[in-house]
N, C-alpha and C positions, 0 to 999 in steps of 0.2 A: 298371288291373286295377279291375272295378266290381263291387262286392259290394250284392246286395239282401237287408236283414236283415226279417224279418217276425216282428210279436208280436202275441199276444192284445190286448195293448194297450200304447201308448207314452206317456210323459208327457215330452215335450220340455222342457217349461219349467213355472214355476210357473202354474197357473190353465188350463192346457190338458192335456186327455186327449183322446186318438185311439183308437177300437176296431177291431182289426182292419187293423193298419195295418203300414208298410213304410218302411224308414230306407235311401236311396241312398248308397252309401259308394264314392267313387274314391278310389284312393292312400288318403294321409292324411285325409279330408275329407269332410264331408257335400255331399252333391249335391242332395239334396232329402227330402222326408217326403211319403208318400203315403197315404192310405185305400188298401184291397185291396179287389178286387185293382186293383194298381197302373195307371196311363195306359197305354192302348194305344199297342205301339210302343218301350216302355221297354227299353233295351237293358241286361242285365246278364252277367257273366260268371259268378258265383257266387251261389249261394242261400243264404242261412243261415236256416231255418224254425226259430224259437225255441220255436213251438208256444203252450203255457198258458202264458205270461210275461207280465211286467209290463218292460218295456224303459225305462230311464230314464237321463238323463245320470249319469257316472259322481261318486261324492262326490269334494269336495274337502276333504281335512283340512289346516286352513290354519293348525294350531301343532301340533308334534311333536318330541321329541327322538328317531329312531327306533330309533338303536342301543341307546338305555337299554332295550330288550327283555330285556338280557342284565343287568341289574339288578332284574328283574320280581320284586315281594315280597321284595327285600333288606331292606326300610326302611319298614316299613308303622304305620299309628296314631298318627301325629305331627304336629305342627304343621311348617309349611314351615320356619321357621328353622331348628328343630333336626334337620328332615329334611336340610336344605340343609348345615347346616355341619357338623352331625357324623356323617353318613353318607354322602350323595351325593357333596358334593365330595373329602373324603377316600378313598373307592373309585375316585373317577374319577382323581385322582392318583395312585394305584397302579395301575390296570387298565387304563384306556384307552389304547390306542396303535392302529397301524394294523390287527392282527389284529382286536381288539375291535371297531372301527367294522367292517369287512369281513365278520366274522361277524354282528354284533349288526344291522347294516341289512339284509342279505341274508335272516334269519330275520323283522325287521319289514317288509319288501315282502311276504312270502309271507303274514303274515298281511293286510297290508294289501290284497293283491288278492283274497285271499277274501273280503274285507267290503267289496269293492264301490270301493275308494279308486284314483283313477287319478291325482289328482296330491296333494302334499303341501308345506308349507313347515316347514323343519327348520332347526333352531339347534343346533349343536351342535360338535363336534371333527373333525378329519382329513376336510374337508369333499371334500377331493379324491379321496379313496376311496369317500365316500358317493355322489359323482357319477357315480365309474366303475361301480360297482355297480347303481345304480338306472338307468344307460344302459343297461346290458348286459340289465336286467329288462325296459324297454322303460316303465316308467312315467315320469311328467312330476316334477319335484320344483323348487322355490323353497330353494335351499341357502345357509346363510348359517355362516361360523364364529363361532362363539361369542367377541366381545370383551369383555373385563372388564379390571379395574384389580388383576389379582395374574395369576401364571404360570396359562397352562393347560395340559392334557396335552402340548402341542403347541409352546407358545411361551412364553419364557422374560416377557415385556413386551408391553404392548397395540402399542407401535409394529409389533413384528415381525407381531403379526397383521394389522396395518393394510395393512401390504406385501404379506402373503398373499393378502390380500382382492382389492387390487389387481391382483394375477396371477391370481387364479382367474376376478375379473370379464374381464379379457382373452380368458382362456381359453374361457370359455363365454357371453360375450355376445349371440353369434347363434346359440347352440343350440337344436334344436327341442325339447328334452325338458329339458335342464338350464338353472335360469332361475338366475344370481346375484346374490346379495343381501349386503345390510350387517346385520349382526347385534349389535349392542352389547345385553349383556343384561339391565340395566334401570338406572333413574335412582340406586336404591341402592347398585349395584355399579360404578358408572362414574361418574367424575368430571367436572363440566361440560364441563372442557375435552376429556376423551375425548370425549364425547357430541357435542360440536361438530365435532370431526374426524371424527367417523362420519359425520354429517349433511353434512359438506363433499363428504364422497369420495361419498355416494349419489347427491347432486345434481349432482356433476360425470359420473357416467356415468348417471344416471337410472334407477337400479335401484330396489327396495323396501327399505324397513329394515323389521326384525323385531325387538321390544322386549317384554319383560315390563313393563307398568304396573299400577299402583294393583291387585294382585294380593292382599292382604291388607291389614289394617286395621293391622297392625304396620308394615307398608311406608310406608303413609301418614304414619303418626306420625313415621318415620325422616326421611323430605323435610320435616315439617313442622320436626324440632329442627334438621336441617339447612339449609334455606332459608328455612324460612317460609312454606313454599308446600306444597300437594298435586302427587304426581307431573304430571296434566296440567298444571295450571297453571303448573309449573315448567319443562315441556318446550314451552309453548306462548311461556314468556317470553322462550325462546333458542331461539324460531323453527325450533324442533325438527319439531313436527307440520304434517305437510300430506297429500295425498293418496297418497303412496308409502309412509307410515308404517303399519304393522302393530302395534297395542298389544293383545298378547295379554292373556288374560284381564280388564282393566277392569272388576273387581269394585265397589270403590267409588268411583264418581262421582257427585257430586252436580250438580242441575240445570244450574247453570253449566258445570261440566266438560262434561256431554253438550252442551250448546250451542257451547262452544269444538269440540269432536271434529267433530260437524255442519258447522260455520263453516269450519275446516280443511281437511275432506273425509279426515280421518284415519279407517281403519277399527279394530274391534275385532274380537276373537276371543273365542268362549266355550268351556269347556272344563269342562262340570257335573259330571263323573265326578270330575274332578281335586281341583274345588274344594272339592267334597262330600267327598269322601275327607280333603283335609287341614284339613277346616274353615275355608276361605280365607272361605268366603260364596257366595250368590247374587248374581249379576250381574244386573238387571233388565234383561234381554234384550228384553221385550215394550216397554218404554217406551223403551229405544234404538231399535227400529225405528219406533216411533210416531213418533219424534222426528225421524226421518230420518238417523239414524245409519247408516251402513256396517256390516254385522254378518257374522261367518262363524263356521263352524263347527270344532271342532278337539279331540283326545284329550288333547293333551300326552304328554307321555312314558308309556312303561309302567311306570317305577318309581313313578308315581303314580297310573295309573288303574284298573285296572293292564292293561290292552289298549288295542289301537288299532281296535275296533271302530267306524266311523261309525254304523252301524245303529244300535245302541245307545244311542251318545250324542245323535243324534238324537230316540230315544225318550224319552231320560230329560229332554234339554231342553226337550219339549212338555211332558212331564207338571210338569215342577221350575217352569215359570213359571206355571202355574195355580194352584199353591200360593202359589208367592210373590207373585202378586197377589190371591190369592183369588177368581180369577173363571175358569172353565172355558173362557173364550172366547179367553184369552190365548195367546199365539203357537199358533194354529189348524194343522193338520196341513199346510197349503199354506206357511206361514212357515216352519215348522221345515226341511221339505224343501227350501223356497229357502236358507235358510242353509246346508245342507249341500251344494250345489249351484253356483248361478248365485252366491249371494252371499257364497261363499267363492273362488270365481275374480276375483269382483270386487275383494276385500280385498286378495288378493296379488298383484294387479297383472294376471289373466290372463283377465278379464270379454269380452275380444273375442275369444278366441280358443278358449275351454272353458266348460262350466257348464250349457249349454242343448245341444240338439238341434235347430239351426238349419243352414240353409244357408249353406256356406263356413268355419264352425266347423270344429275338429279333430274326428273321429270318435273320441269318448273316451265309452264306453257301458257300462251293466250290465246284467241283466235277471236277475229274480227269477223264480223256480220256483213257479208256483201250486199245484202238486199234492202239497199238505199239508193236513193237517187244521185247523190254525190260520191258513189262509189260506180255508177254504171256509167259507159262502159268500162270494161277494164282490158288493158291491153299489158299494164308492167303491175304487178303487184307490189312489188318495194317502192314504186312512183304512188301509188294510192296510199299507201302507209304512213308517207313522210308529209306527202303533200293535200291529200284528201282526206283520210280518215279524220274520225273523231272518237274520243273515247268511249262515247257514247254506243258504239260499233261493238265495243270489246262484249262478249258474251258469255267465256267462258275463260275460266282462272284455273289451272292446276299447279299445285306445288307439292313436289316432293311426293306425287304421283296421288296425292288427296285434291280430289273434286273440291276447290276455297269456293267457284260462283258456276252455276249452271243456267243455261236460259236466262241469265240478267238476273237470278238471286243468288244472293252472297249465303253460305250455307254455314260459317262459322261464326259469325257477329249477328246479334239482334239489329239491324238497324235503323229501326222504327227506334229503338229503345237508346240506341248511341246517338241520335240526332236530338231526340228529348232532352237525353242527359247532359249535353252540351249546352243545347237553348235554356235550360234549368241554370247551369254553371254561369253562362253569359250575363243571367242577370244579376250575380252576385257582382263582376265586374262593373257594371250600369251601377248598379245600386252604391259601390265602393269605391267607383272611380274618380270623383270627386276628390276625393279626401290626397289623393297623390297627384294632381294636374297642376 
């Protein structure tokens, strides 16, 4: 089955804009990109004319905890450690089960589809359930069961989590949509021995590692007290860091640590909304990119963001760096777009498959409708994407050649049912919450 997708503008990758173009899709992959009219004799079975739209690669949310949408707004205006220790971890112990994950992930997928996310990296619990729900919805996901030095909602000890992770990798190692990974929570919540075990398993199966690193100054101080080293130096010294490691947040890195990240090939993910809301700090992403570090964009979980909107995240990231550096040229629109798409794909290990619209890659793409007052007039499509567009402008989503959303209607999830189930589950939280307050 061949589809030709036409659009007023196509932004295949950083630095490239095609006006009045088309993308030829055959089954799951891109077969070519053309200026319109397409070459004479080009054959296709279906024409999808998006009209006055900008067609781009779909967003890659490189760090989130998707099911936590069910905790959205339950613990706000708190520093990270108080937020975690006194609110989130107790609530997870009480409420997180298979039903929580099934209901939460489905709601999160609706939100992600509507805001243009086609792939995401997720560290949380009951990831076999998350995989099932995500695969049914047709999105791509790098999924890792959270590994930590105390009992989780699913497992009594980290060895059981590692055993599950090995089985999970075996089940999904060759899947086209689900990419299993190893997910130790953080250097402050995992012992050195546990971190070494997780890295050995990741190396054995050649899968990515998801881990929180240097998110707050308090975390840095904890590692200095425990090991006499900052998080990045500690991880480097135990040979943990390499090109397969995805370090979430990386807010507090000094120049030497930036060099270590670059030399080891490790990637960092930027979650500006979450870092702002928890007052964790502002990661100097512009400096990281200038140094050659791999950088991706993510939302974090909706319990600390409080949404999964990558359009908004891209907008905030671009503006925030200009104030961080007191330089209006810092993180220009093209760079912000890059870390939300291709940069994210590269950091989570999917750069050869998604992140750009190029021949041979999966047909993962989204379109923004330009028929809106805040997108009129248009002189520079990439400026509009970063500084003016809203997630509500997205009307078309395709993953692996399959139309997931068309004319603003999601085709793979019953949206009304997903919202109703989430509301129903939230009543359980409301009724029980007094018992853990």
